[in-house]
C-alpha positions in Angstrom: 22.4 137.6 93.1 25.9 137.5 92.2 27.1 136.8 88.7 23.4 135.2 88.2 23.3 132.7 85.3 21.6 132.5 81.9 18.5 130.7 83.7 17.6 133.3 86.1 18.1 136.2 83.5 15.6 134.4 80.5 13.1 133.7 83.5 12.7 137.2 84.9 12.5 138.1 81.3 9.7 135.8 80.7 7.8 137.3 83.1 8.4 140.5 82.0 7.2 139.6 78.2 10.5 139.2 76.6 11.9 136.5 75.3 15.9 135.8 74.9 17.0 135.3 71.7 20.7 135.9 72.5 23.1 136.9 75.4 23.4 140.5 75.9 26.6 139.5 78.3 27.5 138.0 81.7 25.0 139.5 85.0 26.9 141.0 87.4 23.9 141.9 89.2 19.4 141.0 89.2 17.5 142.3 92.3 14.1 143.1 92.7 14.3 147.0 93.6 12.1 149.9 94.7 10.5 151.5 91.9 7.4 154.3 91.7 4.5 151.8 92.3 5.7 149.0 93.0 9.0 147.0 92.4 11.0 146.2 89.4 14.4 144.5 88.5 17.9 146.5 88.3 20.2 144.2 85.8 23.4 144.8 85.6 25.8 143.4 83.1 29.0 142.9 81.9 29.4 143.5 78.0 32.9 144.3 75.2 31.5 147.8 76.5 31.7 147.7 80.0 29.0 147.7 82.6 25.0 148.9 81.9 21.6 148.0 83.4 18.6 147.3 82.8 15.5 148.1 84.5 12.5 146.1 84.2 9.9 148.5 85.1 6.2 147.0 85.3 2.9 148.7 84.5 4.1 151.7 83.5 4.9 154.0 79.9 6.7 155.8 79.3 5.4 159.3 78.3 7.0 159.1 74.9 8.3 156.9 72.6 11.6 157.2 74.0 12.7 159.4 76.6 17.1 160.2 76.9 18.9 162.0 80.2 22.3 162.1 81.0 22.9 163.3 84.1 25.9 163.2 86.7 28.4 161.2 83.8 25.5 159.2 83.8 22.5 158.3 80.2 19.8 156.9 80.5 17.4 155.9 77.5 14.0 154.4 78.4 11.3 153.4 75.8 8.4 151.0 75.6 8.5 147.1 76.3 6.7 144.2 78.1 4.2 144.4 80.3 6.3 147.5 81.2 8.9 149.9 80.1 12.7 149.0 80.5 15.6 151.8 80.9 19.2 151.9 80.0 22.2 153.2 82.0 25.4 153.1 81.2 28.5 155.8 81.3 28.0 157.4 77.7 25.6 157.9 75.5 27.5 155.7 72.9 27.3 152.9 74.5 23.5 153.6 75.9 22.4 153.6 72.3 25.1 150.2 71.7 23.4 148.1 74.3 20.3 149.5 73.5 20.4 147.5 70.0 22.3 144.7 71.1 19.0 144.4 73.5 16.9 145.0 70.6 18.6 142.1 68.5 18.7 139.8 71.7 15.5 140.1 73.4 12.1 140.2 71.1 9.0 142.0 73.5 5.2 140.7 73.9 2.5 142.1 75.6 
């Protein structure tokens, strides 16, 4: 779905174990995509700082409390949340951390 409405995002987050408390930005793209051992949600947001991707990966946990990587100009941060873990991907470490902070303020995760 392109330019998804906030209600679709709310339902996706709820199914994954997240309760929306505030907006994360305009949803440009939301789709189920293949991930190791199944499918996960691929969500792209338009934010004040540019685009931010949120991947919701069900039924798995990162090996550490958080994992970060930089590859080819993209920066990623993976954290446990909801019914698995989520990864944030942006074009700079600062934007990744800013979106991570916004996410932690906007979503309450449940098991």
